[in-house]
C-alpha positions as CSV (number, residue, x, y, z in Angstrom):
1,X,52.8,40.9,46.5
2,X,54.6,39.0,43.7
3,X,53.8,39.4,40.0
4,X,52.7,35.8,39.8
5,X,50.3,36.3,42.8
6,X,48.8,39.3,41.1
7,X,48.3,37.5,37.8
8,X,46.7,34.6,39.5
9,X,44.3,36.8,41.5
10,X,43.4,38.7,38.3
11,X,42.8,35.4,36.6
12,X,40.6,34.3,39.4
13,X,38.6,37.5,39.1
14,X,38.4,37.0,35.3
15,X,37.2,33.5,36.0
16,X,34.3,34.8,38.1
17,X,33.6,37.5,35.5
18,X,33.6,34.9,32.7
19,X,30.9,33.0,34.5
20,X,28.4,35.7,33.9
21,X,28.0,35.2,30.1
22,X,27.7,31.4,30.7
23,X,24.9,32.0,33.2
24,X,23.2,34.4,30.9
25,X,23.4,31.9,28.1
26,X,22.1,29.1,30.3
27,X,19.1,31.3,31.3
28,X,18.4,32.1,27.6
29,X,18.4,28.4,26.7
30,X,16.0,27.6,29.5
31,X,13.7,30.5,28.4
32,X,13.8,29.3,24.8
33,X,13.2,25.8,25.9
34,X,10.1,26.8,27.8
35,X,8.9,28.9,24.9
36,X,9.3,26.0,22.6
37,X,7.3,23.8,24.9
38,X,4.5,26.4,25.1
39,X,2.5,25.6,22.0
40,X,-0.3,28.0,21.0
41,X,-3.9,26.9,21.7
42,X,-4.8,26.7,18.0
43,X,-1.8,24.5,17.3
44,X,-2.8,22.2,20.2
45,X,-6.3,22.0,18.7
46,X,-4.9,20.9,15.4
47,X,-2.7,18.3,17.0
48,X,-5.7,16.9,18.9
49,X,-7.7,16.9,15.7
50,X,-5.0,14.8,14.0
51,X,-4.6,12.5,17.0
52,X,-8.3,11.8,17.2
53,X,-8.9,11.6,13.5
54,X,-10.6,8.4,12.5
55,X,-8.6,6.2,10.2
56,X,-9.8,6.0,6.5
57,X,-11.5,3.0,5.1
58,X,-9.6,0.6,2.9
59,X,-11.5,1.8,-0.1
60,X,-10.4,5.4,0.5
61,X,-6.8,4.3,1.0
62,X,-6.9,2.3,-2.2
63,X,-8.3,5.4,-4.0
64,X,-5.5,7.5,-2.7
65,X,-2.9,4.9,-3.8
66,X,-4.6,4.9,-7.2
67,X,-4.7,8.6,-7.6
68,X,-1.2,9.3,-6.2
69,X,-1.4,13.1,-6.6
70,X,-3.7,16.1,-7.1
71,X,-2.9,18.8,-9.6
72,X,-3.3,22.2,-8.0
73,X,-4.5,25.4,-9.9
74,X,-1.1,27.1,-9.3
75,X,0.8,24.3,-11.2
76,X,2.0,22.4,-8.1
77,X,1.2,18.9,-7.2
78,X,-0.1,17.5,-3.9
79,X,1.1,13.9,-3.2
80,X,-1.3,11.7,-1.4
81,X,0.9,9.6,1.0
82,X,-0.8,6.9,3.1
83,X,0.5,7.2,6.7
84,X,-0.8,5.8,9.9
85,X,-4.2,4.8,8.4
86,X,-4.7,8.3,6.9
87,X,-3.5,10.4,4.1
88,X,-0.7,12.9,4.4
89,X,-0.6,15.7,1.8
90,X,2.8,16.7,0.6
91,X,3.0,19.7,-1.7
92,X,5.6,19.4,-4.6
93,X,6.7,22.4,-6.7
94,X,8.2,21.1,-10.0
95,X,11.3,22.9,-11.2
96,X,10.5,25.2,-14.1
97,X,12.2,25.0,-17.5
98,X,13.3,28.6,-17.1
99,X,15.2,27.6,-13.9
100,X,17.0,24.8,-15.8
101,X,18.0,27.3,-18.5
102,X,19.2,29.8,-15.9
103,X,21.3,27.1,-14.2
104,X,22.8,25.7,-17.3
105,X,25.5,28.4,-17.5
106,X,26.8,27.3,-14.1
107,X,27.3,23.7,-15.2
108,X,29.8,23.5,-18.1
109,X,31.1,20.0,-18.9
110,X,34.0,18.6,-16.9
111,X,37.1,17.9,-18.9
112,X,37.9,14.2,-19.1
113,X,41.4,14.9,-17.7
114,X,40.0,16.6,-14.6
115,X,40.9,14.9,-11.2
116,X,39.1,15.7,-8.0
117,X,41.3,17.9,-5.8
118,X,41.2,21.1,-3.6
119,X,41.5,23.7,-6.4
120,X,39.5,26.3,-8.2
121,X,37.4,23.9,-10.2
122,X,36.3,22.2,-7.0
123,X,35.2,25.5,-5.5
124,X,33.3,26.4,-8.7
125,X,31.6,23.0,-8.8
126,X,30.7,23.2,-5.1
127,X,29.2,26.7,-5.5
128,X,27.2,25.5,-8.5
129,X,25.7,22.6,-6.5
130,X,25.1,24.8,-3.5
131,X,23.0,27.1,-5.7
132,X,20.6,24.2,-5.9
133,X,20.9,23.0,-2.4
134,X,20.3,26.5,-0.9
135,X,17.9,28.2,-3.5
136,X,17.4,31.4,-1.4
137,X,18.4,33.1,1.8
138,X,15.0,32.4,3.4
139,X,14.7,28.7,2.5
140,X,14.3,26.1,5.2
141,X,17.8,24.8,4.5
142,X,19.3,28.2,5.5
143,X,17.1,28.3,8.6
144,X,18.4,24.8,9.7
145,X,21.9,25.9,9.0
146,X,21.5,29.0,11.1
147,X,20.1,27.0,14.0
148,X,22.9,24.5,13.6
149,X,25.5,27.4,13.7
150,X,23.8,28.8,16.8
151,X,24.2,25.5,18.7
152,X,27.7,25.0,17.5
153,X,28.6,28.4,18.9
154,X,26.7,27.7,22.1
155,X,28.6,24.4,22.6
156,X,32.0,26.3,22.3
157,X,30.9,28.9,24.8
158,X,29.6,26.2,27.2
159,X,33.0,24.3,26.8
160,X,34.8,27.4,28.0
161,X,32.5,27.8,30.9
162,X,32.8,24.1,31.8
163,X,36.6,24.4,31.7
164,X,36.5,27.4,34.1
165,X,34.1,25.7,36.4
166,X,36.2,22.6,36.4
167,X,39.2,24.7,37.6
168,X,37.1,26.4,40.3
169,X,35.8,23.1,41.7
170,X,39.4,21.7,42.0
171,X,40.5,25.0,43.6
172,X,37.8,24.8,46.2
173,X,38.7,21.2,46.8
174,X,42.4,22.0,47.3
175,X,41.5,25.0,49.5
176,X,39.2,22.7,51.6
177,X,36.3,25.1,50.9
178,X,33.4,22.8,51.3
179,X,30.7,25.4,50.7
180,X,32.4,26.6,47.5
181,X,32.9,23.0,46.4
182,X,29.2,22.1,46.8
183,X,28.2,25.3,45.1
184,X,30.5,24.5,42.1
185,X,29.1,21.0,42.0
186,X,25.6,22.3,41.8
187,X,26.6,24.6,39.0
188,X,28.2,21.7,37.3
189,X,24.9,19.7,37.2
190,X,23.0,22.8,36.1
191,X,25.4,23.5,33.2
192,X,25.1,19.9,32.1
193,X,21.4,20.5,31.1
194,X,22.1,23.1,28.3
195,X,25.3,21.2,27.4
196,X,23.7,17.9,26.7
197,X,20.7,19.6,25.0
198,X,23.1,21.5,22.8
199,X,24.9,18.3,21.8
200,X,21.7,16.5,21.0
201,X,20.4,19.4,18.9
202,X,23.7,19.6,16.9
203,X,23.4,15.9,15.9
204,X,19.7,16.3,15.2
205,X,20.1,19.4,13.0
206,X,23.0,17.9,11.1
207,X,20.9,14.9,10.2
208,X,18.0,17.2,9.4
209,X,20.1,19.4,7.2
210,X,21.5,16.4,5.3
211,X,18.0,15.1,4.7
212,X,16.7,18.5,3.5
213,X,19.7,18.8,1.2
214,X,19.1,15.4,-0.2
215,X,15.4,16.1,-0.8
216,X,16.2,19.4,-2.5
217,X,18.9,17.9,-4.8
218,X,16.9,14.7,-5.5
219,X,13.8,16.8,-6.6
220,X,16.0,19.0,-8.8
221,X,17.8,16.0,-10.3
222,X,14.5,14.0,-10.9
223,X,12.9,17.0,-12.7
224,X,16.0,17.4,-14.8
225,X,16.7,13.8,-15.5
226,X,13.1,12.7,-16.2
227,X,12.4,15.5,-18.6
228,X,9.7,15.2,-21.3
229,X,10.1,15.7,-25.0
230,X,12.0,17.3,-26.7
231,X,14.7,16.9,-24.0
232,X,14.3,13.2,-23.0
233,X,17.5,13.4,-20.9
234,X,16.8,10.1,-19.2
235,X,16.9,8.4,-22.6
236,X,19.9,10.3,-24.1
237,X,22.3,10.6,-21.1
238,X,23.9,7.2,-21.8
239,X,24.1,7.2,-25.6
240,X,24.7,10.9,-26.2
241,X,26.0,12.0,-22.9
242,X,28.3,9.0,-22.4
243,X,27.3,8.6,-18.7
244,X,26.7,5.2,-17.3
245,X,25.3,3.9,-14.0
246,X,23.1,7.0,-13.6
247,X,21.1,5.2,-10.8
248,X,24.3,5.2,-8.7
249,X,24.7,9.0,-9.2
250,X,21.1,9.8,-8.3
251,X,20.8,7.5,-5.3
252,X,24.0,6.8,-3.5
253,X,26.1,9.7,-4.7
254,X,23.6,12.4,-3.8
255,X,23.0,10.8,-0.3
256,X,26.8,10.6,0.3
257,X,27.4,14.2,-0.8
258,X,24.7,15.5,1.5
259,X,26.0,13.6,4.5
260,X,29.5,14.8,3.8
261,X,28.5,18.4,3.2
262,X,26.4,18.6,6.4
263,X,29.1,16.9,8.4
264,X,31.9,19.0,7.1
265,X,30.2,22.2,8.1
266,X,30.1,21.2,11.7
267,X,33.6,19.7,11.5
268,X,35.0,23.0,10.3
269,X,33.0,25.7,12.0
270,X,33.1,24.2,15.5
271,X,36.8,23.4,15.6
272,X,37.7,26.8,14.0
273,X,35.6,28.6,16.6
274,X,37.1,26.4,19.3
275,X,40.6,27.2,18.2
276,X,39.9,31.0,18.2
277,X,38.1,31.1,21.6
278,X,40.3,28.6,23.4
279,X,43.5,30.3,22.0
280,X,42.2,33.7,23.2
281,X,41.4,32.3,26.6
282,X,44.8,30.5,26.9
283,X,46.7,33.6,25.8
284,X,45.7,35.3,29.0
285,X,47.4,32.6,31.0
286,X,50.3,31.7,28.6
287,X,51.4,35.2,27.8
288,X,53.1,36.3,24.6
289,X,55.7,33.6,24.5
290,X,53.2,30.8,25.1
291,X,50.8,32.2,22.5
292,X,53.6,32.4,19.9
293,X,54.6,28.8,20.7
294,X,51.0,27.7,20.4
295,X,50.7,29.2,16.9
296,X,54.0,27.6,15.9
297,X,52.6,24.3,17.0
298,X,49.6,24.9,14.7
299,X,51.8,25.7,11.8
300,X,54.1,22.6,12.2
301,X,51.1,20.3,12.6
302,X,49.5,21.6,9.4
303,X,52.7,21.3,7.4
304,X,53.3,17.7,8.6
305,X,49.7,16.5,7.9
306,X,49.5,18.2,4.5
307,X,52.8,16.5,3.4
308,X,51.4,13.0,4.3
309,X,47.8,13.4,3.2
310,X,47.0,11.2,0.2
311,X,44.6,12.2,-2.7
312,X,41.4,11.2,-0.9
313,X,39.2,13.0,-3.4
314,X,40.3,11.0,-6.4
315,X,40.2,7.8,-4.3
316,X,36.6,8.5,-3.2
317,X,35.6,9.2,-6.8
318,X,37.0,5.9,-8.1
319,X,35.3,4.1,-5.2
320,X,32.0,5.6,-6.1
321,X,32.4,4.6,-9.8
322,X,33.4,1.0,-8.9
323,X,30.4,0.9,-6.4
324,X,28.2,2.0,-9.3
325,X,29.5,-0.8,-11.6
326,X,28.9,-3.4,-9.0
327,X,25.4,-2.0,-8.2
328,X,24.5,-2.0,-11.9
329,X,25.6,-5.7,-12.2
330,X,23.3,-6.7,-9.4
331,X,20.5,-4.8,-10.9
332,X,21.0,-6.4,-14.3
333,X,20.7,-9.9,-12.8
334,X,17.4,-8.8,-11.2
335,X,16.0,-7.4,-14.4
336,X,17.1,-10.3,-16.7
337,X,16.6,-13.1,-14.2
338,X,14.3,-15.1,-16.4
339,X,16.5,-15.0,-19.5
340,X,19.5,-15.9,-17.3
341,X,17.6,-18.8,-15.8
342,X,16.7,-20.1,-19.3
343,X,20.4,-20.2,-20.2
344,X,21.3,-21.5,-16.7
345,X,23.8,-18.7,-16.6
346,X,24.0,-18.3,-12.9
347,X,27.6,-19.3,-12.7
348,X,28.6,-17.0,-15.4
349,X,26.8,-14.0,-13.9
350,X,28.3,-14.9,-10.5
351,X,31.8,-14.7,-12.0
352,X,30.9,-11.3,-13.6
353,X,29.6,-9.9,-10.3
354,X,32.5,-11.4,-8.3
355,X,35.0,-9.7,-10.6
356,X,33.2,-6.4,-10.2
357,X,33.1,-6.9,-6.5
358,X,36.7,-7.8,-6.2
359,X,37.7,-4.7,-8.1
360,X,35.8,-2.6,-5.6
361,X,37.2,-4.5,-2.6
362,X,40.8,-4.3,-3.9
363,X,40.4,-0.5,-4.3
364,X,38.9,-0.1,-0.8
365,X,41.7,-2.3,0.7
366,X,44.3,-0.1,-1.1
367,X,42.7,3.0,0.5
368,X,42.9,1.3,3.9
369,X,46.6,0.6,3.4
370,X,47.2,4.2,2.3
371,X,45.4,5.4,5.5
372,X,47.8,3.4,7.8
373,X,50.7,5.7,7.4
374,X,48.4,8.8,7.4
375,X,46.4,7.9,10.4
376,X,49.5,6.8,12.3
377,X,51.2,10.2,11.7
378,X,47.9,12.0,12.4
379,X,47.3,10.3,15.7
380,X,50.9,10.8,16.8
381,X,50.9,14.5,16.0
382,X,47.5,15.3,17.3
383,X,47.3,13.1,20.4
384,X,50.9,13.0,21.7
385,X,52.8,15.9,20.1
386,X,49.9,18.3,21.1
387,X,49.7,16.8,24.6
388,X,53.4,17.2,25.1
389,X,53.2,20.8,23.8
390,X,50.3,21.4,26.1
391,X,52.3,20.4,29.2
392,X,55.1,22.6,28.1
393,X,52.8,25.6,27.5
394,X,51.1,25.2,30.8
395,X,54.5,25.1,32.6
396,X,55.5,28.5,31.1
397,X,53.6,30.7,33.6
398,X,54.9,28.6,36.5
399,X,58.5,27.8,35.6
400,X,59.4,31.0,33.8
401,X,58.3,33.6,36.3
402,X,60.9,35.8,38.0
403,X,59.8,35.2,41.6
404,X,58.4,32.0,42.9
405,X,56.5,31.2,46.0
406,X,56.9,28.1,48.2
407,X,53.1,27.7,47.8
408,X,52.3,26.6,51.3
409,X,48.8,27.5,52.3
410,X,49.1,29.6,55.5
411,X,47.8,32.8,57.0
412,X,50.0,35.9,56.3
413,X,51.3,37.4,59.6
414,X,50.6,41.0,58.6
415,X,47.2,40.7,57.0
416,X,45.8,37.5,58.3
417,X,44.8,36.4,54.8
418,X,45.2,32.9,53.6
419,X,47.9,32.3,50.9
420,X,46.0,30.4,48.2
421,X,49.0,30.1,45.9
422,X,48.6,26.3,45.5
423,X,44.9,26.4,45.0
424,X,45.2,29.2,42.5
425,X,47.9,27.4,40.6
426,X,45.8,24.3,40.6
427,X,42.8,26.2,39.3
428,X,45.0,27.7,36.5
429,X,46.5,24.3,35.6
430,X,43.1,22.5,35.6
431,X,41.4,25.2,33.5
432,X,44.3,25.5,31.1
433,X,44.7,21.7,30.9
434,X,41.0,21.3,30.0
435,X,41.2,24.1,27.4
436,X,44.3,22.5,25.9
437,X,42.6,19.1,25.7
438,X,39.6,20.7,24.0
439,X,42.1,22.6,21.8
440,X,43.8,19.4,20.8
441,X,40.5,17.8,20.1
442,X,39.4,20.8,18.0
443,X,42.8,20.8,16.1
444,X,42.4,17.0,15.5
445,X,38.9,17.4,14.1
446,X,40.1,20.3,12.0
447,X,42.9,18.2,10.6
448,X,40.6,15.3,10.1
449,X,38.3,17.7,8.2
450,X,41.0,18.1,5.6
451,X,40.6,14.5,4.7
452,X,36.8,14.9,4.7
453,X,37.1,17.9,2.4
454,X,39.2,15.8,-0.1
455,X,36.5,13.1,0.0
456,X,33.8,15.8,-0.4
457,X,35.7,17.0,-3.5
458,X,35.4,13.6,-5.0
459,X,31.7,13.3,-4.3
460,X,31.2,16.9,-5.6
461,X,32.9,16.0,-8.9
462,X,30.6,12.9,-9.2
463,X,27.4,15.0,-8.6
464,X,28.6,17.9,-10.8
465,X,29.4,15.4,-13.6
466,X,25.8,14.2,-13.5
467,X,24.3,17.6,-13.5
468,X,26.6,19.1,-16.1
469,X,26.0,16.1,-18.4
470,X,22.2,16.5,-18.1
471,X,22.4,20.2,-18.6
472,X,24.7,19.9,-21.7
473,X,22.2,17.8,-23.6
474,X,20.6,20.1,-26.1
475,X,16.9,19.7,-26.9
476,X,16.1,17.4,-29.8
477,X,14.8,19.3,-32.9
478,X,11.1,19.5,-32.7
479,X,9.4,17.9,-35.7
480,X,7.2,20.2,-37.7
481,X,3.5,19.8,-37.0
482,X,1.5,18.1,-39.8
483,X,-1.5,15.9,-40.3
484,X,0.7,13.4,-42.1
485,X,4.0,11.6,-41.3
486,X,6.6,12.9,-43.6
487,X,10.4,12.5,-43.9
488,X,12.3,14.6,-46.4
489,X,16.0,13.7,-47.2
490,X,16.6,12.3,-43.8
491,X,19.9,10.4,-42.9
492,X,19.3,8.0,-40.1
493,X,22.5,7.6,-38.0
494,X,23.3,6.3,-34.5
495,X,23.6,9.3,-32.1
496,X,26.9,9.8,-30.3
497,X,28.4,12.1,-27.7
498,X,30.0,14.1,-30.5
499,X,27.7,16.4,-32.3
500,X,27.7,15.8,-36.1
501,X,30.4,13.1,-35.8
502,X,31.8,12.4,-39.3
503,X,32.4,8.8,-38.3
504,X,28.7,8.3,-37.2
505,X,27.2,4.9,-38.3
506,X,25.0,5.6,-41.3
507,X,21.9,3.2,-41.3
508,X,19.6,4.8,-43.9
509,X,20.6,7.5,-46.4
510,X,18.4,10.2,-47.8
511,X,15.1,8.7,-46.7
512,X,12.1,10.5,-48.2
513,X,8.5,9.4,-47.8
514,X,5.0,10.8,-47.0
515,X,2.4,8.8,-45.2
516,X,-1.2,10.2,-45.2
517,X,-3.8,9.0,-42.7
518,X,-5.2,5.7,-43.8
519,X,-2.0,4.7,-45.7
520,X,-0.6,1.9,-43.6
521,X,3.2,1.3,-43.9
522,X,5.2,-1.8,-43.2
523,X,9.0,-1.4,-42.7
524,X,11.0,-4.6,-43.3
525,X,14.5,-5.7,-43.8
526,X,17.0,-8.1,-42.3
527,X,18.1,-7.8,-38.7
528,X,20.3,-4.8,-37.7
529,X,19.7,-2.7,-40.9
530,X,18.0,0.2,-39.0
531,X,14.3,-0.5,-39.0
532,X,13.8,0.5,-35.4
533,X,16.1,3.5,-36.0
534,X,13.6,4.8,-38.5
535,X,10.9,4.5,-35.8
536,X,13.1,6.4,-33.3
537,X,13.5,9.3,-35.8
538,X,9.8,9.3,-36.5
539,X,9.0,9.3,-32.8
540,X,11.5,12.1,-32.0
541,X,13.9,10.0,-29.9
542,X,16.7,10.5,-32.4
543,X,17.5,13.7,-34.3
544,X,17.6,13.5,-38.1
545,X,21.1,13.8,-39.3
546,X,22.2,16.5,-41.7
547,X,19.5,18.8,-43.3
548,X,16.7,16.3,-43.2
549,X,13.2,17.4,-42.0
550,X,10.6,15.3,-40.2
551,X,6.9,16.3,-40.0
552,X,4.3,14.5,-37.9
553,X,1.3,15.1,-35.6
554,X,2.3,16.2,-32.1
555,X,2.0,14.3,-28.8
556,X,0.8,10.8,-28.0
557,X,-2.5,11.6,-29.8
558,X,-0.5,12.1,-32.9
559,X,2.1,9.3,-32.9
560,X,2.1,6.5,-30.4
561,X,5.0,3.9,-30.3
562,X,4.7,0.4,-29.0
563,X,8.1,-1.3,-28.6
564,X,8.8,-5.0,-28.8
565,X,9.5,-5.2,-25.0
566,X,6.3,-3.8,-23.5
567,X,7.0,-1.7,-20.3
568,X,4.9,-2.5,-17.3
569,X,4.6,0.5,-15.0
570,X,4.6,0.3,-11.2
571,X,0.9,0.6,-10.2
572,X,-2.4,-1.0,-10.5
573,X,-3.9,-3.1,-13.3
574,X,-5.7,0.0,-14.6
575,X,-2.4,1.9,-14.8
576,X,-1.1,-0.8,-17.3
577,X,-3.8,0.2,-19.8
578,X,-3.9,4.0,-19.5
579,X,-0.1,4.5,-19.3
580,X,1.4,7.1,-19.5
581,X,-1.8,8.8,-18.3
582,X,-2.4,9.1,-14.6
583,X,-5.6,8.1,-12.8
584,X,-6.6,11.8,-12.6
585,X,-6.3,12.1,-16.3
586,X,-8.3,8.9,-16.7
587,X,-11.1,10.4,-14.6
588,X,-10.9,13.7,-16.5
589,X,-11.2,12.0,-19.9
590,X,-14.6,10.6,-19.0
591,X,-13.6,7.1,-19.8
592,X,-15.2,4.2,-17.9
593,X,-14.2,0.8,-16.7
594,X,-16.6,-0.7,-19.2
595,X,-14.7,0.8,-22.0
596,X,-11.5,-0.6,-20.6
597,X,-13.1,-4.0,-20.5
598,X,-14.0,-3.7,-24.2
599,X,-10.4,-2.8,-24.9
600,X,-9.2,-5.9,-23.1
601,X,-11.7,-8.0,-25.0
602,X,-10.3,-6.6,-28.3
603,X,-6.8,-7.9,-27.3
604,X,-8.1,-11.2,-25.9
605,X,-7.3,-10.2,-22.2
606,X,-10.8,-9.9,-20.9
607,X,-10.0,-12.6,-18.2
608,X,-7.2,-10.5,-16.6
609,X,-9.3,-8.4,-14.1
610,X,-11.1,-11.4,-12.6
611,X,-7.9,-13.4,-12.5
612,X,-5.8,-10.7,-10.8
613,X,-8.5,-9.4,-8.4
614,X,-9.8,-6.2,-9.9
615,X,-8.7,-2.9,-11.5
616,X,-7.0,-1.6,-8.3
617,X,-4.8,-4.7,-7.8
618,X,-1.1,-3.7,-7.5
619,X,1.6,-6.3,-8.4
620,X,4.9,-6.6,-10.2
621,X,3.2,-6.9,-13.5
622,X,6.4,-7.6,-15.4
623,X,6.6,-11.0,-13.6
624,X,2.8,-11.6,-13.6
625,X,2.1,-11.3,-17.3
626,X,3.5,-13.7,-19.9
627,X,5.4,-12.4,-22.9
628,X,2.3,-12.5,-25.1
629,X,0.1,-10.9,-22.5
630,X,2.6,-8.0,-22.1
631,X,2.6,-7.4,-25.9
632,X,-1.2,-7.5,-26.0
633,X,-1.3,-5.0,-23.1
634,X,0.9,-2.7,-25.2
635,X,-1.8,-2.9,-28.0
636,X,-4.5,-2.2,-25.4
637,X,-2.7,1.1,-24.7
638,X,-3.0,1.9,-28.4
639,X,-6.7,1.3,-28.4
640,X,-7.1,3.4,-25.2
641,X,-5.2,6.5,-26.6
642,X,-6.4,6.1,-30.2
643,X,-3.6,8.0,-31.8
644,X,-3.6,9.1,-35.5
645,X,-0.5,7.0,-36.2
646,X,0.7,4.0,-34.3
647,X,4.3,2.7,-34.7
648,X,4.3,-1.1,-33.9
649,X,7.9,-2.3,-33.5
650,X,7.7,-6.1,-33.5
651,X,5.2,-5.7,-30.8
652,X,3.2,-8.8,-31.7
653,X,6.0,-11.3,-32.2
654,X,4.9,-13.4,-29.2
655,X,1.2,-13.3,-30.2
656,X,-0.6,-16.0,-32.2
657,X,-1.5,-15.1,-35.8
658,X,-5.3,-15.2,-35.3
659,X,-5.2,-12.8,-32.3
660,X,-2.6,-10.6,-34.1
661,X,-4.9,-10.3,-37.1
662,X,-7.9,-9.4,-35.0
663,X,-5.9,-6.6,-33.3
664,X,-4.7,-5.2,-36.6
665,X,-8.3,-5.2,-38.0
666,X,-9.6,-3.5,-34.8
667,X,-6.9,-0.8,-35.0
668,X,-7.8,0.0,-38.6
669,X,-11.5,0.0,-37.6
670,X,-10.7,2.7,-35.0
671,X,-9.1,4.9,-37.7
672,X,-5.5,4.4,-36.5
673,X,-2.9,4.5,-39.3
674,X,-0.4,1.7,-38.7
675,X,3.4,1.8,-39.2
676,X,4.6,-1.7,-38.6
677,X,8.2,-2.9,-38.2
678,X,8.2,-6.6,-38.7
679,X,9.7,-9.5,-40.7
680,X,6.4,-11.5,-40.8
681,X,5.2,-11.7,-44.4
682,X,1.7,-12.4,-43.0
683,X,1.3,-8.8,-41.8
684,X,1.9,-7.4,-45.3
685,X,-1.8,-7.7,-46.2
686,X,-2.8,-5.2,-43.5
687,X,-0.7,-2.5,-45.1
688,X,-0.7,-0.4,-48.3
689,X,2.9,0.5,-48.6
690,X,6.2,-1.4,-48.0
691,X,9.5,0.3,-47.0
692,X,12.4,-2.2,-47.5
693,X,15.8,-1.3,-46.0
694,X,18.4,-3.2,-47.9
695,X,21.2,-3.2,-45.3
696,X,24.0,-3.2,-47.9
697,X,26.2,-0.7,-46.0
698,X,25.3,2.2,-48.2
699,X,22.0,3.1,-46.5
700,X,19.9,2.2,-49.6
701,X,16.2,1.6,-49.4
702,X,13.1,1.1,-51.5
703,X,9.5,2.1,-51.2
704,X,6.7,0.3,-53.0
705,X,3.0,-0.2,-53.0
706,X,1.6,-3.4,-51.6
707,X,-0.5,-5.4,-54.2
708,X,0.6,-3.4,-57.2
709,X,1.9,-4.7,-60.5
710,X,5.4,-3.7,-59.6
711,X,5.2,-5.7,-56.4
712,X,3.8,-8.8,-58.3
713,X,6.6,-8.5,-60.9
714,X,9.2,-8.4,-58.2
715,X,7.7,-11.5,-56.6
716,X,7.6,-13.2,-60.0
717,X,11.3,-12.5,-60.5
718,X,12.1,-13.9,-57.1
719,X,10.0,-17.0,-57.8
720,X,11.8,-17.5,-61.2
721,X,15.2,-17.2,-59.4
722,X,14.2,-19.8,-56.8
723,X,12.9,-22.2,-59.5
724,X,16.2,-21.8,-61.3
725,X,18.1,-22.8,-58.2
726,X,15.8,-25.7,-57.6
727,X,16.4,-27.0,-61.1
728,X,20.1,-27.3,-60.3
729,X,19.5,-29.5,-57.3
730,X,19.9,-32.7,-59.3
731,X,23.3,-31.7,-60.7
732,X,24.6,-30.8,-57.3
733,X,23.4,-34.1,-55.8
734,X,25.2,-36.0,-58.6
735,X,28.4,-34.0,-57.8
736,X,28.0,-34.8,-54.1
737,X,27.8,-38.6,-54.8
738,X,31.0,-38.4,-57.0
739,X,32.9,-36.6,-54.3
740,X,31.8,-39.3,-51.7
741,X,33.1,-42.1,-54.0
742,X,36.4,-40.3,-54.3
743,X,36.7,-39.9,-50.6
744,X,35.8,-43.6,-49.9
745,X,38.4,-44.7,-52.5
746,X,41.1,-42.7,-50.8
747,X,40.1,-44.2,-47.5
748,X,40.6,-47.8,-48.7
């Protein structure tokens, strides 16, 4: 018997032996599937209870919408999510401050010169992000990843079994073995069940993993970004961190990163496993020479594709940045639509948006052009070069054997056995050919994965830049607690990304003052001199520059700030008054709707509840309220919280003088000490002290008492100066007439 005949018979036996693991795996999948379908009785009872649960009333649903969440004793929150006519409870565990402090060391700032690439910084950034995405070895994300890995391995094993079964079916067909052919066809349909189920689960688990990762990273980023005082990262990340378009980072970039990460895992693990298993299977047929040529093919392919691969990581990072600029432009038009409409600036905004869009499109088109040469080379190498190499490798056992058979199927004269040389060769060819096709597909996906990894590097750099910038913002210095508002030798400067920048813009120099409860202060000065900047330092939004010290009462009960542009929160009408308190805090405070109505009466908004449909009405209040109504709603918040000090920054500029006066008198009657920033002289009478910022470039200022002899003397001096200028009006008019006569004479 020839050596080739022996090898083919041994291969046939190996084929029958290799079917055993496949059948065992198939049986395990069926058992697991039956176990998964067998739900315990208590779980069925719970499902029936949910299915037959009566839907809640509209009043209960509105109550859940109003309450939003429930504070649990362990510090977690339970979100109340309306779903299917009922309420779904979602438990949320906020990220602790200690966790942020522990993670800060893994997120040093990225140098401005850094470019996304496959290097050590990329691995360090990816590992830092993965610490957040996979917080522990027993998290749900790890469980999904393990299940995903199991089905990836199962698909590879099933692919080997399908290749062997394919060869056996063709062998039986060539041998005219009808019984064996029908048996193989039956096994083919049976193996299709776990194969299709495995493919479905791989896609499902990949999408599930991406969603879980996005949820984990979004919660972490939200807790870090929307931090309370003294961090206030959401307020400082643009000015001090120098990071713009944060909404693009948090929404699109996190989603794109999670999709890329979950996809890249399957695109690397499965092809790598395929390459290993398929190569080991083919090595039995190809021998040493064929195996060496196979590995040489891998090496040449990797060298060619690496040489022609562009910098997809940097291109993806630039695309994300341009996408963020375009997204921010569209959002700006939505926020400022009324102001743009007043100016009829639609055409101008269209040009701005179109320019941002064209920059994005030109960059994307440049990527497409770059991909032409890469994808042409990639397809040529993977599809055609690998296919040609596959034919050559399959031919090695047939063409390079020492003895060859004619291959005619006939009975041997001495033994009476049938010579199945053609059938066995056909089986070997079909099985090897199928494995080689799968091998080429695996190699192609692995080469494609290199491009995906480069794009993942760009997205990782974007996400890491966001997290490192947020982590790098140091907490603002906490003002010392006091019953009064005090500033001692404070320099007010505009914050920058450089700590203690020597070129920082100085607005107010060496400001020192003390304001006791009941001493109402008015801050005035021309536009742009730093009046609001003083309020920001008092409120703790800006750090005092240099060695200055700020003392004030703590929290919103101590100092409450009302800006000129009143913020309308997403929620009900009641939420607009109690903000930033939640509905649960409102209930816990013991306040009533009658008290809220008294507050609205004090700000001349008592008609709002009846006009808008009640306290639980939910609308886009920024568009519903007029400018004056929004400002009066801001004053209503002051009356609700009743702080010791209230900083009013031009917050009544759109309110009539009579209503403005009543609100100021009501605030003083409640015992609220007012710190008003305004240019209206009519508001001076409601204050005891006057801080004037000169705006002369040196940061000078003056502090005086309202109604004192000093103030009257200053006013008298100003009156005398104005009267002196008025006395010169006649002389200037005479000079104007003389000049007109000279001009008329020259004309003639």
